[in-house]
C-alpha angles and dihedrals in degrees: 000000000000119000093244091057091067100027110096094203099055097095093048091046089049092049093050091047093052090044091056093046091051088047092053091049091049094049093048091041091235133126118245122219122176131196117212091246088055093046089048091054090051090050092046088057086058092050100260131119125253127284135215138190097276094049093044092048089053094048090045093051091046098047117058090185088073096055097079090051094055123065094183142331138192134172091287108043148357119234108206120221098254121157089247117065120224116252118258106253121212118249113273115260121240104250097181115119118262113250 
């Protein structure tokens, strides 16, 4: 069992963390995109264990307070609900050598 599964304050701490990141993004007029390893590092600094897509998805579905803080998420990253939308990035080019 992971620490946040038994810790009563985890959801509150996660919400506060996300709120702070959204606020920083808004104040700098820049979008905020988090990877799961980056979010895990931030949570580790607060004394919690890491998080992945499956866990985040369940937490997101179960906690309506998080919905306004998240613009979108997938299995790679979390796009925070800042006032500035992230730019569309072109698809990655295949850099593998041609055979």
